[in-house]
C-alpha positions, 0 to 999 in steps of 0.5 A, spaced: 488 543 542 483 536 542 480 539 535 486 540 531 490 533 534 483 530 531 483 533 524 491 531 523 488 524 525 483 524 519 488 527 515 493 523 516 489 517 515 486 519 509 494 521 506 495 514 509 490 511 505 492 513 498 500 510 499 498 503 502 495 500 495 502 503 492 506 500 498 502 493 498 503 492 490 511 494 490 511 488 495 507 483 492 513 481 486 513 475 490 507 470 492 505 473 500 500 471 506 498 477 509 500 476 515 508 476 512 506 482 508 504 486 515 511 484 518 514 485 512 511 493 511 512 494 519 520 492 518 520 498 512 516 502 517 509 502 515 505 499 520 498 496 518 492 493 521 489 486 519 483 489 518 486 494 513 490 490 509 485 484 508 480 487 505 485 491 501 488 484 498 480 482 496 479 489 493 486 489 489 485 482 487 477 483 485 480 489 480 485 484 477 491 486 481 493 480 484 492 473 483 492 468 489 492 461 491 491 457 497 497 453 500 494 448 505 501 444 505 502 447 512 498 447 519 493 451 516 491 453 509 494 460 507 492 464 501 498 467 497 497 473 494 502 475 488 501 481 483 498 479 476 501 482 469 496 487 470 498 488 477 505 490 475 503 494 470 499 499 474 505 499 480 509 501 474 505 507 472 503 508 479 510 508 481 512 514 476 505 518 478 508 517 485 514 520 483 512 525 479 507 527 485 513 527 490 517 531 486 512 536 485 509 537 492 517 537 495 517 544 490 511 546 493 513 545 500 520 548 499 518 554 496 520 553 489 513 554 485 512 561 489 511 568 485 
């Protein structure tokens, strides 16, 4: 039975990877630093580890979907991220894709599309 649990864990990770980008982009209308984003997502039921989030933020910035700036006025410098104009466009498109995917999957899983 351990094999089934391992497979489920692996498949859950694969499924989760796809939604993390959408979840992160959806929270970036306001400038946020990494830890505040972790807390915000956790409060909404999506736990994400620092080791997953920070590389994702850097990758999204490199792809031009996020912009960043350093805030040095507090006790320690923090890098704040926010959606870029391209990121906003991508988010809008991904949200529409998500809605359509959920609709299709709901139909498949509830048997509406079976012959």
